Backbone as a chain_set.jsonl record, in Angstrom:
{"seq": "MTVYAYSRTTQLEEVEDATLSAVLESEALTVQTYCLARGWFATQNLLDRACRWDLGLSGRPQGAALLATLKEGDVLVCAQVQRLCSSTSEIDKLINCLRERGVALHCCDLEAELTNDAYTLAFSEAAALFAGLEARRSAERIKGCLLYTSPSPRDS", "coords": {"N": [[96.168, -204.247, 98.176], [93.81, -202.786, 100.483], [90.335, -202.3, 100.918], [88.295, -200.301, 102.791], [85.581, -199.423, 103.933], [83.234, -196.374, 105.31], [81.438, -194.899, 107.504], [79.222, -191.992, 109.084], [77.354, -190.916, 111.623], [75.644, -188.112, 113.123], [74.903, -186.43, 116.061], [72.219, -185.36, 116.16], [70.933, -187.195, 115.07], [71.099, -189.035, 115.783], [69.69, -188.442, 118.371], [67.383, -188.144, 117.013], [66.195, -189.225, 114.715], [64.034, -191.968, 114.227], [64.747, -193.859, 112.556], [67.058, -194.815, 112.069], [69.308, -196.969, 112.592], [67.612, -198.641, 110.479], [68.744, -197.291, 108.118], [71.004, -197.171, 108.614], [71.483, -199.872, 108.045], [70.819, -199.974, 105.545], [72.423, -198.53, 103.538], [75.023, -200.408, 104.666], [74.857, -202.417, 103.383], [74.564, -201.276, 100.807], [77.092, -200.458, 100.07], [78.598, -202.602, 100.351], [77.059, -204.305, 98.127], [78.427, -202.321, 95.847], [81.178, -202.68, 96.462], [81.052, -205.687, 95.71], [80.252, -205.917, 93.385], [82.51, -204.857, 91.814], [84.027, -206.74, 92.621], [85.377, -206.558, 95.325], [86.204, -206.895, 98.306], [85.274, -205.438, 101.194], [87.355, -205.327, 103.879], [87.277, -203.556, 106.165], [84.95, -202.011, 108.196], [83.906, -198.878, 108.91], [82.906, -197.034, 111.682], [81.506, -193.973, 113.094], [79.661, -192.478, 115.464], [76.87, -190.569, 116.615], [77.975, -187.682, 116.282], [79.184, -184.636, 116.2], [78.314, -182.444, 114.226], [79.866, -180.803, 112.587], [82.169, -181.841, 112.613], [85.049, -182.5, 111.644], [86.629, -185.045, 109.587], [88.867, -186.179, 109.861], [89.128, -185.494, 112.72], [87.352, -187.293, 114.297], [87.056, -190.107, 115.702], [87.168, -193.041, 114.63], [87.372, -191.981, 111.821], [89.928, -190.565, 112.205], [91.493, -192.167, 112.533], [91.407, -194.687, 110.333], [92.235, -192.493, 108.532], [95.4, -192.436, 109.405], [95.589, -194.818, 108.735], [95.447, -195.247, 106.023], [97.328, -196.295, 103.435], [98.843, -196.02, 100.093], [97.091, -196.909, 97.085], [94.766, -198.445, 98.457], [91.363, -198.348, 98.997], [88.917, -196.519, 99.952], [85.091, -195.978, 100.899], [82.396, -195.185, 100.803], [79.039, -194.624, 101.436], [77.375, -192.62, 101.231], [78.537, -189.082, 100.244], [77.81, -187.511, 101.978], [77.826, -188.946, 104.484], [80.431, -189.184, 104.698], [81.576, -186.385, 104.633], [81.08, -182.896, 106.016], [80.876, -180.22, 104.576], [81.319, -178.379, 101.606], [83.607, -177.802, 101.156], [85.342, -179.41, 102.767], [85.785, -181.708, 101.995], [86.457, -181.578, 99.07], [89.189, -180.431, 100.399], [89.398, -183.12, 101.132], [89.385, -185.377, 99.227], [91.214, -184.298, 97.064], [93.816, -184.98, 99.132], [93.904, -187.376, 99.503], [94.071, -188.389, 96.93], [96.697, -187.363, 96.424], [98.094, -189.563, 98.01], [97.451, -191.497, 97.144], [95.272, -192.963, 97.5], [91.566, -194.19, 96.677], [88.884, -193.251, 96.274], [85.407, -193.675, 96.863], [81.924, -193.392, 96.118], [79.321, -194.199, 96.727], [76.585, -193.88, 96.28], [77.046, -191.802, 94.114], [78.231, -193.716, 92.229], [80.776, -193.413, 91.581], [84.232, -193.341, 91.306], [85.708, -190.996, 93.281], [88.35, -189.846, 93.304], [89.254, -189.912, 90.753], [91.064, -188.388, 88.549], [89.598, -188.373, 86.095], [87.19, -188.315, 86.065], [84.339, -186.831, 85.809], [81.771, -184.236, 86.6], [78.325, -183.773, 85.525], [77.538, -180.217, 85.445], [74.859, -179.884, 87.017], [74.557, -181.913, 88.166], [77.027, -181.49, 89.634], [75.836, -179.673, 91.059], [73.378, -180.146, 92.551], [74.989, -181.986, 94.4], [76.609, -180.806, 96.048], [74.571, -178.67, 97.004], [72.82, -179.984, 98.489], [74.676, -180.957, 100.26], [75.561, -178.489, 101.592], [72.15, -177.619, 102.333], [71.975, -179.713, 104.376], [73.781, -179.398, 106.037], [72.717, -176.573, 107.194], [70.14, -177.635, 108.4], [71.082, -178.932, 110.31], [71.995, -177.279, 111.266], [70.167, -175.809, 112.723], [68.342, -177.384, 113.32], [69.731, -178.11, 116.167], [70.097, -175.609, 117.451], [67.55, -175.486, 118.267], [66.577, -177.633, 119.471], [68.692, -177.22, 121.536], [67.748, -174.858, 122.712], [65.148, -175.337, 123.533], [62.339, -175.012, 125.507], [62.607, -176.769, 128.713], [60.909, -179.727, 130.121], [61.285, -179.23, 132.989], [61.307, -176.576, 133.12], [58.796, -175.495, 132.996]], "CA": [[95.085, -203.051, 98.857], [92.142, -202.853, 101.602], [88.967, -201.959, 100.721], [87.345, -199.977, 103.788], [84.024, -198.375, 104.696], [83.413, -195.106, 106.373], [79.559, -193.714, 107.522], [78.871, -191.484, 110.596], [76.12, -190.147, 112.266], [75.677, -187.061, 113.496], [74.239, -186.478, 117.301], [70.693, -185.332, 116.088], [70.143, -188.404, 114.03], [70.944, -190.208, 116.823], [68.499, -188.201, 118.927], [65.378, -187.732, 116.184], [65.74, -190.676, 113.896], [64.212, -193.948, 114.689], [64.746, -194.841, 111.332], [68.65, -194.487, 111.993], [69.038, -198.27, 112.231], [67.004, -199.308, 108.717], [68.738, -196.618, 106.946], [72.781, -197.892, 108.048], [72.096, -201.426, 107.298], [70.484, -200.404, 103.61], [73.766, -198.385, 103.375], [75.923, -200.914, 104.765], [74.59, -203.345, 102.11], [74.797, -200.646, 99.036], [78.477, -200.793, 100.151], [78.733, -204.077, 99.931], [76.459, -204.821, 96.712], [78.863, -201.595, 95.612], [82.24, -203.332, 96.701], [80.591, -207.143, 95.335], [80.139, -205.34, 91.918], [83.573, -204.716, 91.493], [85.062, -208.282, 93.147], [86.021, -206.257, 95.874], [85.761, -206.747, 99.545], [85.534, -204.415, 102.129], [88.032, -205.819, 105.162], [87.276, -202.79, 107.6], [83.379, -200.941, 107.917], [83.897, -198.4, 109.922], [81.624, -195.994, 111.772], [81.581, -193.022, 113.865], [78.349, -192.721, 115.944], [77.089, -189.449, 117.083], [79.253, -186.783, 115.72], [78.915, -182.857, 115.775], [77.724, -182.345, 112.347], [80.747, -179.743, 112.039], [83.146, -182.359, 113.023], [85.81, -183.548, 110.436], [86.548, -186.782, 109.726], [90.314, -186.334, 111.403], [88.456, -185.129, 114.463], [86.361, -188.998, 114.736], [87.901, -191.529, 116.212], [87.044, -193.978, 113.425], [87.558, -191.381, 111.129], [91.305, -190.527, 112.552], [92.201, -193.928, 112.781], [91.078, -194.37, 109.185], [93.232, -191.679, 107.641], [96.351, -192.63, 109.238], [95.509, -196.285, 108.272], [95.094, -195.593, 104.934], [98.271, -196.248, 102.235], [98.604, -195.841, 98.407], [96.708, -198.155, 96.502], [93.812, -198.62, 99.141], [90.175, -198.034, 98.552], [87.571, -196.092, 100.579], [84.109, -196.876, 100.016], [80.998, -194.678, 101.567], [77.688, -194.951, 100.614], [77.232, -191.015, 100.7], [79.081, -188.245, 100.425], [77.136, -186.577, 103.211], [78.207, -189.842, 105.694], [81.739, -188.47, 105.056], [81.937, -185.113, 105.092], [79.628, -182.035, 106.008], [81.108, -179.132, 103.62], [82.346, -178.883, 100.497], [85.378, -177.714, 101.54], [86.168, -180.497, 103.313], [85.306, -183.064, 100.504], [87.541, -180.858, 97.845], [89.998, -180.904, 100.632], [89.739, -184.978, 101.396], [89.671, -185.672, 98.139], [92.892, -183.472, 96.951], [94.79, -185.179, 100.186], [93.379, -189.158, 99.355], [94.369, -188.452, 95.709], [98.39, -187.632, 96.513], [98.469, -190.436, 99.103], [97.295, -192.585, 95.902], [93.838, -193.631, 97.99], [90.635, -194.028, 96.139], [87.647, -192.999, 97.18], [84.751, -194.503, 95.826], [80.686, -193.079, 96.809], [78.045, -195.305, 96.297], [75.325, -193.017, 95.935], [77.499, -191.146, 92.888], [78.878, -194.634, 91.4], [81.957, -193.135, 90.76], [85.094, -192.723, 91.551], [85.938, -189.286, 93.341], [89.825, -189.266, 93.133], [89.836, -190.294, 89.545], [91.067, -187.218, 87.539], [89.287, -188.414, 84.825], [85.973, -188.686, 86.82], [84.068, -185.49, 85.805], [80.199, -184.557, 87.396], [78.038, -182.541, 84.723], [76.812, -179.139, 86.229], [73.74, -179.769, 87.257], [74.636, -183.171, 89.239], [77.39, -181.164, 91.198], [74.959, -178.143, 91.794], [72.47, -181.011, 93.383], [75.735, -182.458, 95.475], [77.102, -179.539, 96.909], [73.182, -177.842, 97.629], [72.681, -181.042, 99.069], [75.727, -181.257, 101.425], [75.115, -177.476, 102.536], [71.237, -178.12, 102.916], [71.945, -180.562, 105.385], [74.327, -178.704, 107.387], [71.926, -175.884, 107.386], [69.838, -178.382, 108.559], [71.496, -179.841, 111.426], [72.962, -176.347, 112.553], [68.689, -175.27, 113.404], [67.946, -178.572, 114.67], [70.481, -178.265, 117.087], [69.513, -174.594, 117.779], [65.896, -175.934, 118.704], [67.168, -179.012, 120.646], [69.108, -176.484, 122.766], [66.777, -173.325, 122.915], [63.557, -175.559, 123.139], [62.254, -175.388, 126.895], [62.891, -178.512, 128.463], [59.855, -179.649, 130.992], [61.797, -178.997, 133.973], [61.258, -174.892, 133.089], [57.541, -175.515, 133.127]], "C": [[94.146, -203.664, 99.468], [91.89, -202.164, 101.228], [88.281, -201.846, 102.391], [86.222, -199.376, 103.604], [83.784, -197.719, 105.304], [81.728, -195.315, 106.537], [80.474, -193.377, 108.84], [77.59, -191.456, 110.768], [76.462, -189.01, 113.249], [74.571, -187.338, 114.941], [73.031, -186.239, 117.056], [70.162, -186.454, 115.583], [70.112, -189.234, 114.924], [69.87, -189.99, 117.876], [67.125, -188.315, 118.082], [65.176, -188.845, 115.198], [65.562, -191.722, 114.259], [64.042, -194.848, 113.595], [66.392, -195.142, 111.224], [69.531, -195.942, 111.626], [68.929, -198.567, 110.758], [68.308, -198.577, 108.196], [70.727, -196.93, 107.36], [73.091, -198.956, 107.653], [71.35, -201.349, 106.125], [72.154, -199.605, 103.533], [74.722, -199.239, 103.593], [75.677, -202.214, 103.704], [74.312, -202.241, 100.671], [76.358, -200.706, 99.332], [78.974, -201.967, 99.78], [78.506, -204.449, 98.672], [77.282, -204.09, 95.602], [80.604, -202.181, 95.306], [82.272, -204.65, 95.802], [80.802, -207.067, 93.674], [81.505, -205.705, 91.173], [85.067, -205.782, 91.748], [86.253, -207.545, 94.116], [85.329, -206.881, 97.418], [86.42, -206.4, 100.673], [85.911, -204.944, 103.781], [87.45, -205.271, 106.286], [85.572, -201.978, 107.208], [83.61, -200.18, 109.238], [83.008, -197.11, 110.333], [81.856, -195.376, 113.234], [80.405, -192.401, 114.244], [78.275, -190.982, 116.555], [77.686, -188.355, 117.225], [78.532, -185.253, 116.042], [78.905, -183.223, 114.427], [79.243, -181.931, 112.107], [82.196, -180.349, 112.512], [83.579, -182.932, 111.976], [85.786, -184.513, 110.103], [88.325, -186.958, 110.332], [89.774, -186.064, 112.834], [87.251, -186.189, 114.887], [87.318, -189.553, 114.919], [88.38, -192.514, 115.146], [87.933, -193.438, 112.206], [89.382, -190.904, 111.218], [92.019, -191.543, 111.961], [92.459, -194.64, 111.047], [92.234, -193.475, 108.466], [94.93, -191.895, 107.999], [96.789, -194.03, 109.48], [96.293, -196.556, 106.528], [96.592, -195.504, 103.902], [97.905, -196.257, 100.802], [98.357, -197.555, 97.658], [95.153, -199.048, 96.87], [92.574, -198.0, 98.249], [89.415, -197.338, 100.025], [86.719, -195.804, 100.138], [83.219, -195.986, 100.965], [79.909, -194.523, 100.7], [77.059, -193.488, 99.985], [78.148, -190.417, 101.412], [79.267, -187.863, 101.957], [77.603, -187.606, 104.826], [79.781, -189.499, 106.343], [82.047, -187.535, 105.574], [80.893, -183.973, 105.329], [79.963, -180.908, 105.456], [81.322, -180.055, 102.083], [83.755, -178.499, 100.265], [86.128, -179.08, 101.921], [86.168, -181.37, 102.369], [85.877, -182.74, 99.875], [88.346, -181.4, 98.829], [90.858, -182.612, 101.043], [89.885, -185.736, 99.942], [91.396, -185.73, 97.391], [94.084, -184.648, 98.274], [94.548, -187.213, 99.866], [94.251, -189.036, 97.673], [95.978, -188.745, 95.54], [98.553, -188.577, 97.553], [98.588, -191.46, 97.913], [96.352, -193.634, 96.664], [92.88, -193.598, 96.98], [89.358, -194.167, 96.721], [86.298, -192.905, 96.487], [83.185, -194.205, 96.75], [79.692, -193.428, 96.065], [77.324, -194.606, 95.767], [75.548, -192.698, 94.084], [77.33, -192.426, 91.565], [80.023, -194.538, 90.729], [83.179, -193.132, 92.015], [85.852, -191.483, 91.896], [87.08, -188.805, 93.275], [90.091, -189.575, 91.976], [89.658, -188.949, 88.793], [90.445, -187.098, 86.241], [87.484, -188.313, 85.066], [85.5, -187.071, 86.776], [82.062, -185.111, 86.349], [79.494, -183.18, 86.458], [77.244, -181.481, 86.256], [75.987, -179.661, 86.953], [73.393, -180.895, 88.415], [75.358, -182.622, 90.719], [76.852, -180.201, 91.49], [74.163, -179.192, 93.18], [73.252, -181.132, 94.517], [75.71, -181.57, 96.643], [75.64, -178.706, 97.301], [72.323, -179.269, 98.767], [73.411, -181.342, 100.87], [75.13, -179.677, 102.142], [73.363, -177.387, 103.272], [70.93, -178.759, 104.455], [72.567, -180.067, 106.473], [73.527, -178.046, 107.667], [70.795, -176.888, 108.004], [69.96, -178.557, 110.089], [71.798, -178.881, 112.67], [71.149, -175.873, 113.033], [68.279, -176.541, 113.896], [68.472, -178.27, 115.813], [70.181, -176.866, 117.933], [68.364, -174.598, 118.664], [66.064, -176.503, 119.48], [67.374, -178.206, 121.834], [68.518, -175.143, 123.338], [65.741, -173.844, 123.232], [63.765, -175.539, 124.692], [62.104, -176.825, 127.528], [61.406, -178.672, 130.159], [60.155, -179.276, 132.281], [61.595, -177.202, 134.042], [59.396, -174.677, 133.215], [57.038, -175.065, 134.196]], "O": [[93.673, -204.768, 99.202], [92.614, -201.204, 100.962], [87.885, -202.794, 103.069], [86.28, -198.565, 102.68], [84.007, -198.138, 106.44], [80.992, -195.843, 105.703], [81.483, -193.824, 109.385], [76.784, -191.999, 110.013], [77.414, -189.028, 114.03], [73.673, -188.179, 114.95], [72.333, -186.95, 117.779], [68.954, -186.678, 115.659], [69.268, -190.128, 114.995], [69.198, -190.927, 118.309], [66.013, -188.549, 118.555], [64.063, -189.3, 114.934], [66.438, -192.511, 114.614], [63.537, -195.967, 113.506], [66.838, -195.711, 110.228], [70.259, -196.049, 110.639], [69.873, -198.711, 109.981], [69.11, -199.401, 107.758], [71.578, -196.889, 106.471], [74.146, -199.335, 107.145], [71.106, -202.403, 105.537], [73.084, -200.409, 103.468], [75.611, -199.098, 102.754], [76.658, -202.883, 103.377], [73.844, -202.676, 99.618], [76.883, -201.228, 98.349], [79.772, -202.156, 98.862], [79.429, -204.887, 97.985], [77.245, -204.611, 94.487], [81.154, -202.121, 94.206], [83.299, -204.86, 95.155], [81.341, -207.894, 92.938], [81.654, -206.522, 90.264], [86.253, -205.768, 91.419], [87.47, -207.68, 93.99], [84.158, -207.236, 97.551], [87.52, -206.727, 101.118], [85.088, -204.982, 104.696], [87.1, -205.949, 107.253], [85.228, -201.52, 106.119], [83.537, -200.669, 110.365], [82.51, -196.329, 109.522], [82.244, -195.976, 114.236], [79.943, -191.667, 113.37], [79.256, -190.301, 116.855], [77.967, -187.992, 118.367], [77.318, -185.049, 116.051], [79.418, -184.133, 113.777], [79.901, -182.715, 111.423], [83.174, -179.641, 112.749], [82.908, -183.727, 111.318], [84.733, -185.122, 110.296], [88.744, -187.81, 111.115], [90.185, -186.56, 113.883], [86.367, -185.901, 115.693], [88.384, -189.48, 114.309], [89.542, -192.771, 114.83], [88.866, -194.045, 111.678], [90.018, -190.96, 110.165], [92.904, -191.625, 111.11], [93.565, -195.019, 110.665], [93.113, -194.063, 107.834], [95.75, -191.614, 107.125], [97.782, -194.446, 110.077], [97.08, -197.363, 106.033], [96.88, -194.334, 103.65], [96.762, -196.484, 100.407], [98.938, -198.64, 97.647], [94.555, -199.859, 96.164], [92.67, -197.383, 97.189], [89.544, -197.922, 101.1], [86.815, -195.306, 99.016], [83.476, -196.216, 102.146], [79.911, -194.332, 99.484], [76.534, -193.233, 98.901], [78.594, -190.691, 102.526], [80.204, -187.863, 102.756], [77.68, -187.122, 105.955], [80.246, -189.484, 107.482], [82.631, -187.452, 106.655], [79.795, -184.144, 104.799], [79.133, -180.104, 105.882], [81.414, -181.202, 101.646], [84.65, -178.801, 99.476], [87.157, -179.594, 101.484], [87.349, -181.619, 102.124], [86.452, -183.765, 99.507], [88.559, -182.607, 98.718], [92.002, -183.049, 101.165], [90.615, -186.72, 99.82], [92.269, -186.586, 97.248], [95.218, -184.91, 97.874], [95.375, -188.046, 100.235], [95.144, -189.866, 97.498], [96.525, -189.679, 94.953], [99.537, -188.215, 98.199], [99.595, -192.138, 97.715], [96.506, -194.851, 96.568], [93.274, -192.846, 96.088], [88.92, -195.032, 97.48], [86.125, -192.084, 95.587], [83.114, -194.65, 97.895], [79.312, -193.009, 94.971], [77.35, -194.645, 94.537], [74.829, -193.037, 93.143], [76.723, -192.348, 90.496], [80.383, -195.157, 89.727], [83.045, -192.972, 93.228], [86.55, -190.918, 91.054], [87.23, -187.586, 93.192], [91.307, -189.613, 91.792], [88.583, -188.447, 88.466], [90.579, -186.17, 85.444], [86.704, -188.248, 84.116], [86.043, -186.2, 87.455], [81.271, -186.054, 86.333], [79.861, -182.008, 86.537], [76.748, -181.753, 87.349], [76.585, -180.084, 87.943], [72.473, -180.908, 89.233], [75.066, -182.791, 91.903], [77.416, -179.605, 92.408], [74.33, -179.032, 94.389], [72.825, -180.692, 95.584], [75.102, -181.56, 97.713], [75.893, -177.904, 98.199], [71.406, -179.181, 99.584], [72.985, -181.688, 101.972], [74.356, -179.705, 103.099], [73.221, -177.149, 104.472], [70.095, -178.48, 105.316], [72.157, -180.176, 107.629], [73.018, -178.521, 108.683], [70.136, -175.849, 107.981], [69.065, -178.347, 110.907], [71.878, -179.023, 113.89], [71.23, -175.492, 114.201], [67.841, -176.601, 115.046], [67.634, -178.112, 116.701], [70.019, -177.024, 119.143], [68.224, -173.853, 119.634], [65.725, -176.027, 120.564], [66.693, -178.255, 122.859], [68.917, -174.561, 124.347], [64.888, -172.966, 123.361], [64.821, -175.863, 125.237], [61.599, -177.802, 126.974], [61.176, -177.78, 130.975], [59.149, -178.912, 132.889], [61.778, -176.652, 135.128], [58.926, -173.589, 133.549], [55.817, -175.071, 134.353]]}, "num_chains": 1, "name": "protein.A"}
């Protein structure tokens, strides 16, 4: 069993979030603590930086390498679903793919293995999770539009 930790940042986070390094450090500590509480050691910590928000895991360099490497019995840990996937359909497909391959997906903020058939979310928790994914996706789209349609200083 190999334990992998994965995270990604978006292009807009890299440009607009002055606290991004601190956030990533905090999330890495959360993942490490989660793993140690289960007697695991994350042997690989993978990070894709400045990704387009809508780019799926398989379209990111570290994500694609991770998917090619994972084998039955491995564990993938993320601090938050939003650091792994951009939409509800993407996380649904990923969970099914990993489950079929015998790979466990753990999410620290949910304190759960998402690929475990026995794991179920209460409706309100599921609704909040999916609303968070979709809200962030919408915010990224709006920020992207504003960033690319704002007049530059040269235009003045």
